[in-house]
C-alpha positions as CSV (number, residue, x, y, z in Angstrom):
1,M,101.3,135.7,266.8
2,T,97.6,136.7,266.7
3,S,94.7,134.6,268.2
4,K,91.7,133.6,266.5
5,L,88.8,133.4,268.9
6,A,86.1,130.8,268.7
7,V,83.2,130.7,270.7
8,V,82.2,127.1,271.5
9,L,78.5,126.4,271.6
10,L,77.4,124.7,274.6
11,L,74.4,122.7,275.6
12,L,72.5,125.4,277.2
13,V,72.3,128.8,276.3
14,A,70.4,130.3,279.1
15,A,71.4,127.3,281.8
16,P,70.1,126.7,284.9
17,P,71.9,127.3,288.0
18,L,74.5,125.3,289.1
19,S,73.7,123.4,292.6
20,G,73.2,125.3,295.7
21,A,72.7,129.0,294.9
22,A,70.5,131.5,292.7
23,P,72.3,132.6,289.6
24,A,74.2,135.1,289.7
25,S,77.7,135.4,287.7
26,W,79.7,133.8,284.7
27,V,82.8,132.2,283.9
28,S,84.6,132.1,280.7
29,L,87.2,129.5,280.1
30,E,89.5,130.2,277.3
31,I,91.8,127.5,276.2
32,R,95.2,128.3,274.2
33,H,97.0,125.5,272.6
34,L,100.9,125.6,273.2
35,W,104.1,123.7,272.8
36,D,107.4,125.1,274.5
37,G,105.2,127.9,275.7
38,K,104.3,129.1,272.8
39,E,100.9,129.4,271.1
40,I,100.7,127.5,267.7
41,E,98.2,127.0,265.1
42,I,96.6,123.4,263.8
43,P,97.5,122.6,261.2
44,S,101.5,123.7,263.0
45,A,104.6,124.2,261.5
46,A,106.8,121.6,262.6
47,L,107.6,121.7,266.0
48,A,111.0,120.5,267.9
49,R,110.8,117.2,269.9
50,G,114.0,116.7,271.3
51,G,117.2,114.4,269.8
52,G,116.8,115.6,266.3
53,E,112.7,114.6,266.0
54,S,110.0,117.1,265.1
55,L,106.5,116.8,264.6
56,A,103.5,118.6,262.9
57,L,99.8,118.3,264.2
58,T,97.0,118.2,261.7
59,R,94.0,118.0,264.0
60,L,93.0,118.5,267.4
61,A,89.9,118.4,268.5
62,Y,88.0,117.5,271.7
63,L,84.9,117.2,274.0
64,L,84.8,118.8,277.4
65,S,82.0,118.5,280.1
66,E,80.9,118.6,283.5
67,P,82.8,121.8,284.6
68,S,83.0,122.4,288.8
69,L,84.1,125.1,290.9
70,A,85.4,124.7,294.7
71,Q,83.3,127.4,296.4
72,V,85.4,128.4,299.9
73,Q,82.9,128.2,302.5
74,D,82.5,131.0,305.4
75,D,85.1,129.3,307.3
76,G,87.8,130.2,304.4
77,A,89.2,126.4,304.4
78,A,86.3,124.1,303.7
79,V,85.3,124.1,300.0
80,Q,81.9,123.0,297.9
81,W,82.1,121.5,294.7
82,L,79.4,123.0,292.5
83,G,79.1,121.3,289.3
84,R,76.7,121.3,286.1
85,K,76.1,117.7,284.5
86,Q,74.3,118.8,281.1
87,W,77.0,121.5,280.2
88,F,79.1,120.0,276.8
89,A,81.6,122.1,274.8
90,F,83.4,121.0,271.4
91,V,86.8,122.3,270.9
92,D,88.6,122.7,267.7
93,G,91.9,123.5,267.3
94,A,92.0,124.5,264.0
95,D,89.5,127.2,265.3
96,G,92.7,128.8,267.4
97,V,91.8,130.4,270.6
98,A,88.7,128.5,272.5
99,E,86.1,130.3,274.7
100,V,83.4,128.2,276.4
101,V,81.0,129.7,279.4
102,M,79.3,128.5,282.5
103,R,76.8,130.7,283.7
104,G,74.9,130.9,286.7
105,L,77.1,131.0,289.6
106,P,76.6,132.0,293.0
107,R,78.5,134.9,293.8
108,A,81.6,134.0,295.8
109,Q,85.4,132.8,296.5
110,Y,86.5,129.8,294.5
111,A,89.6,127.4,294.8
112,G,89.4,125.0,292.3
113,L,88.5,124.2,288.9
114,K,87.3,121.1,287.3
115,F,86.1,119.8,284.0
116,H,86.4,116.7,281.7
117,V,87.7,115.9,278.4
118,G,85.1,113.2,277.6
119,L,81.8,112.2,278.2
120,D,79.9,110.6,281.0
121,E,78.6,106.9,280.3
122,E,75.1,107.5,279.9
123,T,75.9,110.1,277.4
124,N,78.4,108.6,275.7
125,A,76.1,105.5,274.7
126,G,73.2,107.6,273.9
127,D,71.6,108.3,270.5
128,P,74.0,111.1,269.1
129,N,71.2,111.8,266.6
130,Q,68.9,113.9,269.1
131,Y,71.0,116.7,269.4
132,G,70.3,119.7,266.8
133,P,72.8,121.0,264.5
134,N,74.7,123.3,266.5
135,H,75.1,121.6,269.4
136,P,78.3,120.1,270.6
137,L,77.6,116.7,270.4
138,N,76.0,116.3,267.0
139,P,78.2,114.0,265.1
140,V,78.2,115.7,262.1
141,L,79.4,119.2,263.4
142,N,82.0,117.5,266.0
143,N,83.3,114.7,263.6
144,L,84.2,112.9,266.6
145,H,81.5,110.0,267.1
146,W,82.6,106.3,266.2
147,S,79.0,106.0,264.2
148,W,78.2,102.6,264.0
149,Q,80.2,101.2,266.6
150,G,78.6,103.9,269.0
151,G,80.2,106.1,271.5
152,Y,82.2,109.2,271.0
153,I,85.9,110.0,270.6
154,F,86.8,112.2,273.6
155,L,90.2,113.7,272.0
156,A,91.4,113.4,268.6
157,V,94.9,114.7,267.8
158,E,96.5,113.4,264.7
159,G,99.8,114.8,262.8
160,R,103.4,113.5,261.2
161,Q,106.8,113.1,262.6
162,R,109.9,113.4,261.1
163,D,113.5,112.9,261.6
164,L,113.3,109.9,263.2
165,P,116.4,107.9,264.7
166,S,117.2,104.9,262.1
167,H,116.3,102.3,264.4
168,K,113.2,103.7,264.6
169,A,111.8,103.9,261.2
170,T,109.2,102.0,259.7
171,D,108.9,104.3,257.0
172,R,111.2,106.4,254.3
173,Q,110.6,109.5,252.0
174,A,112.5,111.7,250.0
175,V,112.1,115.2,250.8
176,G,113.6,118.6,251.2
177,S,116.8,120.2,249.0
178,G,118.9,117.7,247.0
179,G,116.1,114.6,248.1
180,A,118.3,113.9,251.2
181,S,116.8,110.8,252.8
182,R,114.5,111.9,255.6
183,E,112.3,109.8,257.8
184,A,108.6,110.5,258.4
185,I,105.6,108.6,260.2
186,G,102.3,109.5,260.4
187,F,100.3,109.1,263.9
188,S,96.7,109.1,264.7
189,Y,95.2,109.0,268.6
190,H,91.9,108.9,269.2
191,L,90.8,108.5,272.7
192,G,87.5,107.2,273.7
193,N,85.3,104.9,275.7
194,A,85.2,105.3,279.5
195,P,88.3,104.1,280.6
196,S,90.1,107.2,279.0
197,R,87.8,109.8,280.0
198,M,90.1,112.5,281.5
199,A,89.6,114.5,284.5
200,V,91.4,117.9,284.8
201,E,91.8,119.4,288.5
202,L,93.3,123.0,288.9
203,P,93.7,125.4,291.7
204,V,92.5,129.1,291.5
205,D,92.0,132.3,293.1
206,L,88.9,133.4,292.1
207,D,86.8,135.8,293.3
208,L,83.1,136.2,292.0
209,T,81.6,138.4,294.7
210,S,81.5,141.6,292.6
211,R,82.5,140.7,289.3
212,D,82.5,137.9,286.5
213,A,85.8,136.3,285.4
214,V,87.5,134.8,282.6
215,I,89.9,131.9,283.0
216,A,92.6,131.5,280.5
217,L,93.9,127.8,280.3
218,D,97.2,126.7,278.4
219,F,96.7,123.4,277.2
220,H,100.8,122.1,276.6
221,L,100.9,119.9,273.8
222,D,104.5,119.2,274.2
223,R,103.9,117.6,277.2
224,V,101.7,115.3,276.2
225,F,104.3,114.1,273.2
226,G,107.4,114.9,275.3
227,G,108.8,114.8,278.8
228,D,111.2,112.3,280.2
229,K,109.7,109.4,278.4
230,P,108.6,110.7,274.9
231,I,106.0,108.5,273.3
232,D,107.6,106.5,270.6
233,I,105.4,107.7,267.8
234,A,106.9,105.2,265.2
235,A,106.2,102.3,267.5
236,Q,103.2,103.2,268.1
237,T,101.4,105.0,265.4
238,S,97.6,105.0,266.5
239,T,95.1,104.0,269.4
240,H,91.3,104.1,269.8
241,G,91.5,103.9,273.7
242,R,90.5,100.2,273.8
243,E,90.6,98.6,277.6
244,G,93.8,97.3,278.1
245,D,96.1,100.0,276.0
246,A,99.1,101.0,277.4
247,L,99.4,104.0,275.4
248,A,95.6,105.1,276.1
249,R,96.4,105.1,279.5
250,D,99.6,107.1,278.8
251,L,97.7,109.7,276.8
252,K,95.2,109.8,279.4
253,D,97.8,110.7,282.2
254,R,99.6,113.2,280.1
255,I,96.3,114.6,278.9
256,E,95.3,115.3,282.6
257,K,98.6,117.0,283.1
258,A,99.0,119.1,280.5
259,F,96.4,121.9,281.3
260,T,97.3,125.5,283.2
261,V,96.0,128.3,284.4
262,R,97.9,131.0,282.7
263,E,95.8,133.9,284.1
264,I,92.2,135.1,285.9
265,R,90.8,138.5,284.0
266,Y,87.8,139.9,285.5
267,R,84.9,141.8,283.7
268,D,82.2,144.2,284.8
269,A,79.0,142.4,285.9
270,P,76.7,142.6,283.3
271,T,73.3,145.0,284.4
272,A,70.2,143.0,285.0
273,G,68.6,142.1,282.2
274,S,71.2,141.9,280.1
275,T,72.5,138.7,278.0
276,V,76.0,137.0,279.0
277,M,75.8,134.5,276.1
278,T,73.1,134.3,273.1
279,A,73.0,131.7,270.2
280,P,74.9,132.2,267.1
281,H,73.5,134.7,264.9
282,E,71.0,133.3,262.6
283,A,69.1,135.4,260.1
284,E,65.4,136.0,260.2
285,S,63.0,134.6,258.3
286,V,62.1,136.9,255.6
287,G,58.5,136.0,255.7
288,F,57.1,132.7,255.2
289,T,55.3,131.8,251.9
290,G,53.9,129.0,250.7
291,T,53.2,125.3,252.0
292,P,55.9,123.9,254.7
293,Y,57.7,120.9,253.0
294,R,58.0,117.9,255.4
295,F,61.2,117.1,255.3
296,T,62.0,113.6,256.7
297,L,64.4,111.6,258.4
298,K,64.7,108.1,259.2
299,K,66.0,106.6,262.7
300,G,69.9,106.7,262.9
301,F,70.4,110.0,260.8
302,P,71.3,113.3,262.4
303,I,69.2,116.6,262.1
304,P,70.3,118.9,259.6
305,P,70.7,122.6,259.5
306,L,68.3,123.5,257.1
307,P,68.1,127.1,256.1
308,L,66.2,129.5,258.7
309,D,66.0,132.7,256.3
310,Y,64.0,130.6,253.9
311,P,62.6,127.7,255.2
312,L,61.6,124.6,252.7
313,T,58.2,125.1,250.9
314,N,56.5,122.6,248.5
315,E,57.0,125.8,246.1
316,R,60.5,126.5,246.4
317,V,61.1,123.0,246.0
318,A,59.0,122.5,242.9
319,L,60.7,125.8,241.4
320,G,64.0,124.4,242.3
321,E,63.4,121.1,240.5
322,K,62.2,123.1,237.6
323,L,65.2,125.3,237.5
324,F,67.6,122.3,237.9
325,H,66.0,120.6,234.8
326,E,66.3,124.0,232.4
327,T,68.4,124.5,229.9
328,L,67.9,127.8,229.5
329,L,70.4,128.5,232.2
330,S,73.2,127.8,229.7
331,R,74.7,130.2,226.9
332,D,73.3,127.8,223.9
333,N,70.4,126.4,225.7
334,T,71.5,122.8,226.1
335,L,72.7,122.1,229.1
336,S,71.0,122.3,232.7
337,C,72.3,121.0,235.9
338,A,70.9,117.6,235.3
339,S,72.8,117.1,232.7
340,C,75.8,116.7,234.7
341,H,74.2,115.6,237.8
342,Q,72.2,112.6,236.4
343,S,69.5,110.9,238.7
344,A,70.2,107.1,237.9
345,S,74.0,107.8,238.7
346,A,73.0,109.1,242.0
347,F,73.1,112.7,240.7
348,S,76.9,112.5,239.9
349,D,78.2,112.4,236.2
350,P,79.1,108.6,234.7
351,R,81.3,110.6,232.4
352,R,85.2,111.2,233.6
353,Y,84.7,114.9,232.7
354,S,81.7,116.9,232.2
355,V,81.5,118.8,228.6
356,G,80.4,122.4,228.7
357,V,78.4,124.0,225.9
358,D,81.3,124.7,223.8
359,G,82.6,121.1,224.0
360,Q,85.2,121.9,226.6
361,E,86.1,118.7,229.3
362,G,86.5,119.8,233.1
363,T,89.2,118.7,234.9
364,R,87.4,117.0,237.6
365,N,84.7,114.5,237.9
366,A,81.1,116.0,238.9
367,M,80.4,115.2,242.6
368,P,77.1,113.4,243.5
369,I,74.8,115.8,245.2
370,F,72.5,114.1,247.4
371,N,72.7,114.5,251.6
372,L,74.0,117.8,250.9
373,A,71.7,119.5,253.6
374,W,74.5,118.1,256.3
375,K,77.5,119.9,254.2
376,D,78.9,123.2,255.0
377,S,81.0,123.5,251.9
378,F,81.1,122.5,248.3
379,F,82.9,121.2,245.3
380,W,86.1,119.3,245.5
381,D,87.8,122.3,246.9
382,G,85.2,123.5,249.4
383,R,85.2,126.9,247.2
384,A,81.4,127.5,247.8
385,P,80.3,128.3,251.1
386,S,76.5,127.3,250.4
387,L,74.5,125.4,248.5
388,R,72.8,128.6,247.3
389,A,75.9,129.9,246.3
390,Q,77.2,126.7,244.6
391,A,74.1,126.6,242.3
392,L,75.3,129.8,240.4
393,I,78.8,129.1,239.9
394,P,78.3,126.5,236.9
395,I,76.1,128.9,235.3
396,E,79.0,131.7,234.5
397,D,81.8,128.8,234.5
398,P,83.2,129.5,231.1
399,V,83.9,125.4,230.9
400,E,80.3,124.7,231.7
401,M,77.5,126.9,231.0
402,H,79.4,130.0,229.7
403,E,76.4,132.1,230.8
404,T,75.8,135.0,232.8
405,L,73.6,135.5,235.4
406,D,71.9,138.7,234.0
407,H,71.0,137.2,231.0
408,V,69.5,133.8,233.0
409,V,67.4,136.4,234.7
410,E,66.2,138.2,231.7
411,E,65.1,135.2,230.1
412,L,63.3,133.4,233.3
413,A,61.7,136.8,233.4
414,A,60.3,136.6,230.0
415,H,59.4,133.1,230.2
416,D,55.7,132.3,230.0
417,E,55.8,130.2,233.5
418,Y,58.4,131.2,235.6
419,P,57.2,134.9,236.9
420,A,54.0,132.9,238.6
421,L,56.4,130.2,239.9
422,F,58.5,132.8,241.0
423,K,55.4,134.5,242.8
424,D,54.3,131.2,244.2
425,A,57.6,130.6,245.8
426,F,58.5,134.1,247.2
427,D,55.6,135.9,246.9
428,S,56.7,138.1,244.0
429,E,57.0,137.9,240.2
430,A,60.3,139.6,240.4
431,I,63.2,137.3,239.6
432,T,66.8,137.6,241.1
433,A,69.7,135.4,240.9
434,E,69.5,135.0,244.9
435,K,66.5,133.9,244.3
436,L,67.6,131.3,241.8
437,G,70.0,130.3,244.1
438,I,67.7,129.8,246.7
439,A,65.4,128.0,245.0
440,I,68.1,125.4,243.6
441,E,69.3,124.9,246.7
442,Q,66.1,124.1,248.3
443,F,65.4,121.0,245.5
444,V,68.9,120.1,246.4
445,L,68.2,119.9,250.1
446,T,65.6,117.4,249.4
447,L,67.8,115.0,247.6
448,T,68.5,112.5,250.4
449,S,69.7,109.0,250.5
450,L,68.7,107.2,253.7
451,D,67.9,103.9,253.0
452,S,69.7,100.7,251.5
453,R,70.0,97.3,251.8
454,F,72.5,97.8,254.5
455,D,70.6,100.2,256.5
456,R,67.5,97.6,256.6
457,A,69.8,95.0,258.0
458,M,71.2,97.0,260.5
459,K,67.8,97.8,261.8
460,G,67.3,93.9,261.8
461,Q,64.7,94.0,259.1
462,E,64.3,91.5,256.3
463,D,67.2,92.0,254.4
464,T,70.5,90.6,255.7
465,L,74.0,90.8,254.6
466,T,76.0,88.0,253.6
467,E,79.0,86.2,255.2
468,Q,81.5,88.3,252.4
469,E,79.5,91.4,252.8
470,K,79.7,91.2,257.0
471,R,83.3,90.4,256.4
472,G,83.7,94.0,254.6
473,F,81.7,95.7,257.0
474,E,84.3,94.4,259.3
475,L,87.4,95.4,257.6
476,F,85.9,98.7,256.9
477,F,85.0,99.5,260.7
478,T,88.6,98.1,261.9
479,E,91.7,100.0,262.4
480,H,95.1,98.4,260.5
481,D,97.3,97.9,263.5
482,P,99.0,95.2,263.8
483,R,101.0,96.6,267.2
484,R,97.1,95.2,269.0
485,Q,96.8,92.7,266.3
486,L,93.8,94.6,264.1
487,L,94.2,94.1,260.6
488,G,91.3,96.0,259.2
489,A,90.8,98.3,255.9
490,D,90.7,101.4,258.4
491,C,88.7,102.8,255.9
492,F,86.0,104.6,258.9
493,H,88.5,107.4,259.5
494,C,87.4,109.6,256.7
495,H,84.3,107.5,255.7
496,G,82.7,107.0,259.0
497,G,79.1,108.3,260.3
498,A,75.6,107.8,258.8
499,F,77.1,109.4,255.4
500,F,80.3,107.4,255.4
501,T,82.1,110.7,255.1
502,D,83.4,113.0,257.4
503,H,82.8,115.9,255.3
504,R,86.2,117.1,255.7
505,F,89.2,117.3,252.9
506,H,92.1,114.8,252.9
507,N,95.2,113.9,250.7
508,N,94.6,110.6,250.1
509,G,98.0,109.5,248.3
510,L,97.1,110.2,244.6
511,P,100.0,110.9,242.4
512,A,100.4,114.6,242.7
513,T,99.0,116.3,239.2
514,G,98.9,120.2,238.5
515,D,95.6,120.3,240.4
516,R,96.2,121.4,244.0
517,G,93.2,121.0,245.8
518,L,92.2,122.8,248.7
519,E,95.5,125.1,248.8
520,E,94.3,126.6,245.7
521,I,91.4,128.4,248.0
522,T,93.4,128.5,251.2
523,G,97.1,129.3,250.1
524,K,98.2,127.1,252.6
525,A,100.8,124.5,251.7
526,S,99.6,122.2,254.4
527,D,96.4,121.9,252.0
528,R,98.2,120.6,249.4
529,G,96.6,117.8,247.4
530,K,93.5,117.9,249.8
531,F,90.0,117.5,248.0
532,S,86.4,116.7,250.0
533,T,85.8,113.4,251.0
534,P,82.6,111.9,249.1
535,S,80.1,110.1,250.4
536,L,80.1,106.6,250.0
537,R,76.5,105.7,249.7
538,N,75.6,104.7,246.5
539,V,78.9,104.4,245.8
540,A,78.3,101.7,243.4
541,L,76.6,104.3,241.0
542,T,78.9,107.0,241.0
543,A,81.8,105.8,239.2
544,P,84.4,107.0,238.0
545,Y,85.8,107.9,241.3
546,M,88.3,110.1,243.0
547,H,88.7,114.0,242.4
548,D,89.5,113.8,238.5
549,G,87.6,110.1,238.0
550,R,90.8,108.6,237.5
551,F,89.7,105.1,238.5
552,A,86.8,103.5,236.8
553,T,85.8,100.7,239.1
554,L,85.8,100.1,243.3
555,E,88.3,97.4,242.4
556,E,90.8,100.0,241.3
557,V,90.2,102.2,244.5
558,L,90.5,99.3,246.7
559,S,94.4,98.6,244.7
560,H,95.3,101.9,245.4
561,Y,94.7,101.8,249.2
562,A,95.9,98.4,249.4
563,G,99.7,99.4,247.8
564,G,99.1,102.7,245.6
565,I,99.6,105.3,248.0
566,V,101.9,108.0,247.2
567,R,103.6,109.9,250.1
568,S,104.1,113.1,250.7
569,E,103.9,116.0,253.5
570,T,100.5,116.5,253.3
571,L,99.4,112.7,253.0
572,D,96.7,112.2,255.9
573,P,98.2,110.8,259.1
574,N,95.5,108.1,259.0
575,L,97.3,107.1,255.8
576,A,101.0,108.0,256.6
577,K,100.8,106.2,260.2
578,H,100.8,103.0,257.4
579,P,104.7,101.9,256.1
580,G,105.1,101.7,252.6
581,G,102.1,102.0,249.8
582,G,99.1,101.8,251.8
583,V,97.2,99.1,253.6
584,P,98.0,95.5,252.9
585,L,94.7,93.7,252.1
586,S,94.7,90.8,250.3
587,E,92.8,90.3,246.8
588,E,90.0,88.3,248.9
589,D,89.8,90.9,251.8
590,Q,89.5,93.6,248.8
591,A,86.6,92.0,247.6
592,A,84.7,91.6,250.5
593,V,84.9,95.5,251.1
594,V,84.0,96.1,247.6
595,A,80.9,93.6,248.5
596,F,80.1,95.7,251.4
597,L,80.3,99.1,249.8
598,R,77.5,97.6,247.0
599,T,75.0,97.1,249.9
600,L,74.9,101.2,250.4
601,T,72.9,101.5,247.3
602,D,69.5,103.4,247.7
603,E,67.4,101.5,245.6
604,K,65.5,104.4,244.3
605,F,68.3,105.7,242.6
606,L,68.7,102.4,240.3
607,G,66.9,103.2,236.8
608,N,65.6,106.4,238.1
609,N,65.7,108.9,235.5
610,K,62.9,111.2,237.1
611,P,63.7,113.8,239.6
612,V,63.8,112.1,242.8
613,A,61.9,114.3,245.0
614,E,58.7,113.3,242.8
615,A,59.5,109.7,244.3
616,D,60.0,111.0,248.0
617,A,57.8,111.1,251.1
618,G,59.3,114.5,251.4
619,R,56.6,116.3,249.3
620,G,53.5,116.6,251.6
621,G,53.3,112.9,251.7
622,A,52.9,110.5,254.6
623,T,55.7,109.9,257.1
624,L,56.7,106.2,256.4
625,P,57.2,104.1,259.1
626,G,60.6,104.4,261.3
627,E,60.9,107.8,259.9
628,K,60.6,111.2,261.9
629,I,59.7,114.7,261.1
630,T,62.3,117.3,261.7
631,A,61.6,120.7,262.2
632,Q,63.1,123.9,260.1
633,S,66.0,124.0,262.5
634,G,69.5,125.0,262.5
635,A,71.5,128.0,261.3
636,K,71.4,130.1,258.4
637,R,73.6,128.3,255.5
């Protein structure tokens, strides 16, 4: 197969030399993921496991840290380990072959390589929100942080096993031709906490005296799941690396032994002054026009990747806000963006389906559009790669505004106010579709929801949670694994983090309809029925629920997860690991989870029909206590 190469970002682009000598050379670690000696893609096809069993991997992600090389001394025997503490990399198996770089190595002979899968205790316990948006440890980038529970997941591997021997089966489903009875179960293995940190040590014969090198590594996943004593997935569907968990210890040992060196390739040393590795491409600013917008963050929230080509300004945000409420964007001049994204409903639509200019109903519920500064794909199926692209699509959609961008630009150019507003925002009266999208993007980026009763309770402020709400919090963030006497609601796998979403796509067990979700965009059968995971912030205000608005209340949603899940080949492993129709919660526990979800409401949305940006401290206002200002940092959106 043809590999897709993904360069994984490191903590230090221009790293200081390793201890021991002046910088001179570099080594790239190139990592493939194999099964029975063959490179695989993630998500994978069925992988034979022996005994009539097979499994498919849907997710593989892990953190690397503290690499070191064993330098051979002049006597040819003794070695000195040279390592770096502040070095981190995030590897996502879905990106294909990963390449991470070690720089500043003394030119010498080396006989060994070490690295860790996982983090040291100090880093693991540190604040994940200190890292920039492109940093490997940024929690939104890697989706490997336990959020409110603290600490990182060092390695996550998820999937489904099929064709289980009948004596092991905990779940059956009819699949395949003729509806033949086959058995399947999901698994979700997340290794975290200090005892689960993995150390890999490999012999190498590495000569860096005059050249730089690539060490090609293979990660043999079949060795993790197979061997003389294959992991009994049916009996052990999940782990989080808690102390004393035998499965976590077993996985740790297997992973440490699953890496091998395939080959070492050499490259000519770069000439003096050349750059081995640079930061990812970021478009240069087109020129700063206007007044810098004061984007504010509260403690506990990660730094967003704000645009660099068009930094946020008061003038562009104000223009975007006006355009967001402008009915000239629709064919009959009756609808604006705000028609379907109403501020009193946390910028969602309280109707099941929005209605377009011709009275046509759509087929999906309008998603809420706050906290989108931290997302990198938009719509339920992720078809828009940026907010500025997303902003333009409804204008030309025949079921929504049913207008053309050319005609919108003409109308805005002929308007009494807009040429001057575009002049203030972009230093030119010329109006284009691109500028229209950028302006709306700038306004939507300011729609943040970072404060709720839950947030204030977590900070020990005046607000506190009731006993029922505390119970709901406990259930929300507790796994459901009877094997380890854990009987939670298991919500946090998809709705964790500061935003109560992992920003990923999941099949959550809804009965199939003609809407294939992400598959319609990617064309991959493995994406069938997957939709973007919405934030649960303000969820009490954003009814109805699901991509098609099929549930009118939060109680209906909890009932679905407790017993209404429909099993399919693409059901998320974190749901498929539960036998039957879902996570068995009592009515009392379901009510507790709903009570907790209601604490996530940001009061500034309650009864508010004014643009939220006007009420925020952001627009040139003072920074509120406990907040911090973030600079215009991050990659181009």
